[in-house]
DRENKOLZA-297535 format. One record per residue (C-alpha): residue number from 1; residue in one letter; x, y, z. Coordinates in Angstrom, 3 decimals, padded with zeros to 6 digits, m for minus. Layout:
N
<num=NUM	residuo=A	px=X	py=Y	pz=Z>
...
This chain:
126
<num=1	residuo=M	px=094.878	py=178.175	pz=229.224>
<num=2	residuo=Q	px=097.450	py=180.795	pz=228.808>
<num=3	residuo=V	px=101.249	py=180.474	pz=229.780>
<num=4	residuo=F	px=103.440	py=183.910	pz=230.304>
<num=5	residuo=R	px=106.579	py=183.106	pz=228.578>
<num=6	residuo=I	px=109.994	py=184.823	pz=229.595>
<num=7	residuo=F	px=112.776	py=184.396	pz=226.889>
<num=8	residuo=T	px=115.492	py=186.260	pz=225.155>
<num=9	residuo=T	px=115.594	py=188.383	pz=222.223>
<num=10	residuo=P	px=117.942	py=188.159	pz=219.656>
<num=11	residuo=S	px=119.482	py=191.556	pz=220.957>
<num=12	residuo=G	px=120.185	py=189.849	pz=224.627>
<num=13	residuo=D	px=117.027	py=191.475	pz=226.245>
<num=14	residuo=S	px=114.229	py=189.566	pz=228.316>
<num=15	residuo=E	px=110.681	py=189.554	pz=226.787>
<num=16	residuo=I	px=107.371	py=188.477	pz=227.863>
<num=17	residuo=E	px=104.695	py=187.078	pz=225.823>
<num=18	residuo=I	px=101.600	py=185.194	pz=226.643>
<num=19	residuo=R	px=101.077	py=181.994	pz=224.295>
<num=20	residuo=Q	px=097.793	py=179.620	pz=224.446>
<num=21	residuo=V	px=098.173	py=175.873	pz=225.337>
<num=22	residuo=P	px=096.906	py=173.820	pz=222.520>
<num=23	residuo=M	px=093.698	py=171.797	pz=223.951>
<num=24	residuo=S	px=091.803	py=168.879	pz=222.265>
<num=25	residuo=Q	px=088.337	py=169.834	pz=221.043>
<num=26	residuo=A	px=087.008	py=167.417	pz=223.493>
<num=27	residuo=N	px=084.400	py=167.883	pz=226.567>
<num=28	residuo=R	px=087.044	py=168.338	pz=228.638>
<num=29	residuo=P	px=089.797	py=169.485	pz=226.397>
<num=30	residuo=M	px=093.362	py=168.456	pz=227.513>
<num=31	residuo=S	px=096.974	py=169.190	pz=226.389>
<num=32	residuo=E	px=099.340	py=166.664	pz=225.105>
<num=33	residuo=I	px=101.396	py=165.151	pz=227.844>
<num=34	residuo=F	px=104.860	py=166.551	pz=228.226>
<num=35	residuo=Q	px=107.989	py=165.387	pz=230.307>
<num=36	residuo=S	px=109.576	py=167.056	pz=233.394>
<num=37	residuo=E	px=112.409	py=166.322	pz=234.790>
<num=38	residuo=S	px=111.995	py=167.405	pz=238.577>
<num=39	residuo=I	px=109.656	py=169.739	pz=240.909>
<num=40	residuo=F	px=110.283	py=172.141	pz=244.000>
<num=41	residuo=F	px=108.227	py=174.262	pz=246.038>
<num=42	residuo=R	px=109.112	py=178.145	pz=247.430>
<num=43	residuo=E	px=108.071	py=180.664	pz=249.176>
<num=44	residuo=T	px=109.048	py=184.542	pz=248.924>
<num=45	residuo=P	px=107.943	py=186.945	pz=251.432>
<num=46	residuo=Q	px=106.212	py=190.115	pz=250.283>
<num=47	residuo=G	px=108.031	py=192.991	pz=249.621>
<num=48	residuo=H	px=110.894	py=190.706	pz=248.118>
<num=49	residuo=V	px=112.428	py=191.770	pz=244.993>
<num=50	residuo=Q	px=114.899	py=190.177	pz=242.926>
<num=51	residuo=D	px=116.803	py=192.525	pz=240.604>
<num=52	residuo=F	px=117.828	py=191.479	pz=237.170>
<num=53	residuo=H	px=118.351	py=187.647	pz=236.691>
<num=54	residuo=N	px=118.284	py=184.945	pz=234.431>
<num=55	residuo=A	px=116.405	py=181.838	pz=234.433>
<num=56	residuo=P	px=118.369	py=179.532	pz=236.327>
<num=57	residuo=R	px=116.749	py=176.600	pz=234.174>
<num=58	residuo=R	px=114.093	py=176.119	pz=231.662>
<num=59	residuo=Q	px=110.816	py=175.736	pz=234.032>
<num=60	residuo=L	px=107.126	py=175.874	pz=234.146>
<num=61	residuo=I	px=106.415	py=178.074	pz=237.191>
<num=62	residuo=F	px=102.884	py=177.815	pz=238.763>
<num=63	residuo=I	px=101.593	py=180.718	pz=241.170>
<num=64	residuo=T	px=099.800	py=179.538	pz=243.924>
<num=65	residuo=S	px=099.411	py=182.580	pz=246.337>
<num=66	residuo=G	px=100.615	py=186.170	pz=246.610>
<num=67	residuo=L	px=100.589	py=188.802	pz=243.684>
<num=68	residuo=L	px=104.316	py=188.579	pz=241.621>
<num=69	residuo=E	px=105.168	py=191.390	pz=239.060>
<num=70	residuo=L	px=107.640	py=190.426	pz=236.335>
<num=71	residuo=E	px=109.638	py=193.476	pz=234.804>
<num=72	residuo=T	px=111.753	py=193.044	pz=231.323>
<num=73	residuo=S	px=115.091	py=194.155	pz=230.715>
<num=74	residuo=Q	px=113.189	py=196.897	pz=228.804>
<num=75	residuo=G	px=111.031	py=197.960	pz=231.357>
<num=76	residuo=R	px=107.683	py=195.895	pz=230.388>
<num=77	residuo=R	px=105.945	py=195.345	pz=233.505>
<num=78	residuo=V	px=103.328	py=192.471	pz=234.087>
<num=79	residuo=L	px=101.497	py=191.174	pz=236.870>
<num=80	residuo=C	px=101.317	py=187.360	pz=237.727>
<num=81	residuo=Q	px=098.559	py=185.943	pz=239.982>
<num=82	residuo=P	px=097.197	py=183.007	pz=241.475>
<num=83	residuo=G	px=096.530	py=180.385	pz=238.915>
<num=84	residuo=D	px=098.902	py=182.032	pz=236.384>
<num=85	residuo=V	px=101.917	py=179.740	pz=234.738>
<num=86	residuo=L	px=104.892	py=181.269	pz=233.685>
<num=87	residuo=F	px=107.589	py=179.337	pz=231.408>
<num=88	residuo=T	px=110.928	py=181.229	pz=232.106>
<num=89	residuo=E	px=113.789	py=180.290	pz=229.624>
<num=90	residuo=D	px=115.717	py=183.710	pz=229.690>
<num=91	residuo=A	px=118.904	py=181.939	pz=230.849>
<num=92	residuo=Q	px=121.146	py=184.110	pz=228.893>
<num=93	residuo=G	px=121.056	py=188.307	pz=228.126>
<num=94	residuo=R	px=120.250	py=190.784	pz=230.451>
<num=95	residuo=G	px=117.555	py=188.956	pz=232.525>
<num=96	residuo=H	px=114.403	py=190.266	pz=234.389>
<num=97	residuo=I	px=112.990	py=191.465	pz=237.492>
<num=98	residuo=T	px=110.899	py=189.791	pz=240.013>
<num=99	residuo=R	px=108.703	py=191.692	pz=242.817>
<num=100	residuo=S	px=106.444	py=190.005	pz=245.376>
<num=101	residuo=L	px=103.905	py=192.923	pz=245.857>
<num=102	residuo=R	px=101.226	py=191.371	pz=248.136>
<num=103	residuo=G	px=101.278	py=188.238	pz=250.326>
<num=104	residuo=T	px=103.679	py=185.596	pz=250.400>
<num=105	residuo=R	px=104.459	py=184.353	pz=246.836>
<num=106	residuo=G	px=103.729	py=180.788	pz=246.666>
<num=107	residuo=F	px=104.808	py=178.990	pz=244.080>
<num=108	residuo=F	px=106.161	py=175.323	pz=242.353>
<num=109	residuo=H	px=108.622	py=175.224	pz=239.608>
<num=110	residuo=V	px=108.493	py=172.204	pz=237.177>
<num=111	residuo=V	px=111.744	py=171.782	pz=235.361>
<num=112	residuo=V	px=111.172	py=170.760	pz=231.886>
<num=113	residuo=P	px=113.573	py=169.567	pz=229.389>
<num=114	residuo=D	px=115.073	py=171.128	pz=226.497>
<num=115	residuo=S	px=112.515	py=169.421	pz=224.059>
<num=116	residuo=F	px=109.994	py=171.295	pz=225.907>
<num=117	residuo=D	px=108.945	py=174.140	pz=223.336>
<num=118	residuo=V	px=106.051	py=176.667	pz=223.368>
<num=119	residuo=S	px=107.266	py=179.056	pz=220.831>
<num=120	residuo=A	px=104.933	py=177.809	pz=218.198>
<num=121	residuo=W	px=101.707	py=177.638	pz=220.565>
<num=122	residuo=P	px=099.443	py=180.196	pz=219.670>
<num=123	residuo=L	px=100.383	py=184.366	pz=220.444>
<num=124	residuo=L	px=097.496	py=186.131	pz=222.487>
<num=125	residuo=T	px=100.271	py=189.238	pz=223.208>
<num=126	residuo=P	px=103.208	py=190.233	pz=220.887>
Protein backbone atom coordinates (compact mmCIF):
# COMPACT_ATOMS: atom_id res chain seq x y z
CA MET A 1 0.00 0.00 0.00
CA GLN A 2 1.28 3.46 -0.85
CA VAL A 3 0.71 7.01 0.39
CA PHE A 4 1.25 10.24 -1.56
CA ARG A 5 3.04 12.55 0.88
CA ILE A 6 2.72 16.32 0.31
CA PHE A 7 5.26 18.24 2.35
CA THR A 8 7.28 21.47 2.47
CA THR A 9 10.97 21.41 1.54
CA PRO A 10 13.53 23.54 3.43
CA SER A 11 13.32 26.11 0.59
CA GLY A 12 9.56 26.54 1.21
CA ASP A 13 8.41 24.68 -1.91
CA SER A 14 5.83 21.93 -1.80
CA GLU A 15 6.86 18.47 -2.95
CA ILE A 16 5.13 15.13 -3.47
CA GLU A 17 6.69 11.75 -2.86
CA ILE A 18 5.25 8.28 -2.65
CA ARG A 19 5.93 6.24 0.49
CA GLN A 20 5.25 2.55 1.10
CA VAL A 21 3.27 1.72 4.24
CA PRO A 22 5.32 -0.76 6.32
CA MET A 23 3.33 -3.96 6.77
CA SER A 24 3.77 -7.19 8.69
CA GLN A 25 4.79 -10.33 6.83
CA ALA A 26 1.62 -12.22 7.85
CA ASN A 27 -0.78 -13.94 5.43
CA ARG A 28 -2.92 -10.81 5.73
CA PRO A 29 -0.32 -8.02 6.09
CA MET A 30 -1.15 -5.21 8.48
CA SER A 31 0.51 -1.96 9.52
CA GLU A 32 0.95 -0.86 13.08
CA ILE A 33 -2.07 0.85 14.67
CA PHE A 34 -1.99 4.65 14.60
CA GLN A 35 -3.92 7.21 16.65
CA SER A 36 -6.25 9.70 14.97
CA GLU A 37 -7.98 12.80 16.27
CA SER A 38 -11.06 13.21 14.08
CA ILE A 39 -12.59 12.30 10.73
CA PHE A 40 -14.78 14.16 8.25
CA PHE A 41 -16.18 13.67 4.77
CA ARG A 42 -16.23 16.05 1.80
CA GLU A 43 -17.27 16.25 -1.85
CA THR A 44 -15.87 18.58 -4.48
CA PRO A 45 -17.58 19.06 -7.86
CA GLN A 46 -15.87 18.38 -11.17
CA GLY A 47 -13.99 21.46 -12.38
CA HIS A 48 -13.26 22.79 -8.89
CA VAL A 49 -9.76 24.26 -8.61
CA GLN A 50 -8.23 25.30 -5.32
CA ASP A 51 -5.29 27.54 -6.20
CA PHE A 52 -2.13 27.52 -4.10
CA HIS A 53 -2.99 26.66 -0.52
CA ASN A 54 -1.42 24.96 2.46
CA ALA A 55 -2.76 21.94 4.25
CA PRO A 56 -4.90 23.29 7.11
CA ARG A 57 -3.83 20.36 9.31
CA ARG A 58 -1.83 17.14 9.16
CA GLN A 59 -4.24 14.62 7.72
CA LEU A 60 -4.67 11.49 5.69
CA ILE A 61 -7.07 11.93 2.77
CA PHE A 62 -8.70 8.87 1.22
CA ILE A 63 -10.06 9.40 -2.33
CA THR A 64 -13.36 7.55 -2.84
CA SER A 65 -14.52 8.93 -6.21
CA GLY A 66 -13.52 11.29 -9.00
CA LEU A 67 -10.09 12.16 -10.34
CA LEU A 68 -7.79 14.58 -8.51
CA GLU A 69 -4.74 16.37 -9.84
CA LEU A 70 -2.16 17.71 -7.37
CA GLU A 71 0.38 20.31 -8.42
CA THR A 72 3.43 21.30 -6.40
CA SER A 73 4.79 24.84 -6.19
CA GLN A 74 7.45 23.76 -8.71
CA GLY A 75 4.85 22.61 -11.27
CA ARG A 76 5.08 18.83 -10.78
CA ARG A 77 1.67 17.22 -11.31
CA VAL A 78 0.38 13.91 -9.95
CA LEU A 79 -2.99 12.24 -10.66
CA CYS A 80 -4.86 10.55 -7.81
CA GLN A 81 -7.86 8.29 -8.23
CA PRO A 82 -10.28 6.33 -6.05
CA GLY A 83 -8.38 4.15 -3.62
CA ASP A 84 -5.40 6.49 -3.37
CA VAL A 85 -4.31 7.86 0.01
CA LEU A 86 -2.69 11.27 0.54
CA PHE A 87 -0.85 12.55 3.58
CA THR A 88 -0.85 16.35 3.62
CA GLU A 89 1.58 18.12 5.90
CA ASP A 90 2.62 21.21 3.89
CA ALA A 91 1.15 23.59 6.45
CA GLN A 92 3.83 26.20 5.70
CA GLY A 93 5.53 27.44 2.54
CA ARG A 94 4.16 28.00 -0.97
CA GLY A 95 1.49 25.29 -0.83
CA HIS A 96 -0.02 23.19 -3.62
CA ILE A 97 -2.90 23.29 -6.12
CA THR A 98 -5.74 20.74 -6.30
CA ARG A 99 -8.00 20.19 -9.31
CA SER A 100 -11.09 17.99 -9.50
CA LEU A 101 -10.79 16.72 -13.06
CA ARG A 102 -13.55 14.16 -13.53
CA GLY A 103 -16.73 13.44 -11.64
CA THR A 104 -17.54 14.51 -8.11
CA ARG A 105 -14.47 13.97 -5.98
CA GLY A 106 -15.46 12.16 -2.81
CA PHE A 107 -12.98 11.86 -0.02
CA PHE A 108 -12.64 11.57 3.72
CA HIS A 109 -10.05 13.11 5.98
CA VAL A 110 -8.49 11.53 9.03
CA VAL A 111 -6.73 14.10 11.21
CA VAL A 112 -3.55 12.70 12.77
CA PRO A 113 -1.46 13.85 15.75
CA ASP A 114 2.00 15.42 15.44
CA SER A 115 3.55 12.06 16.32
CA PHE A 116 2.32 10.53 13.02
CA ASP A 117 5.37 10.47 10.75
CA VAL A 118 5.69 8.78 7.35
CA SER A 119 9.09 10.25 6.47
CA ALA A 120 10.94 7.06 7.49
CA TRP A 121 8.66 4.77 5.49
CA PRO A 122 10.25 3.27 2.34
CA LEU A 123 10.43 5.81 -0.47
CA LEU A 124 8.95 4.67 -3.79
CA THR A 125 9.65 7.87 -5.76
CA PRO A 126 11.90 10.82 -5.10
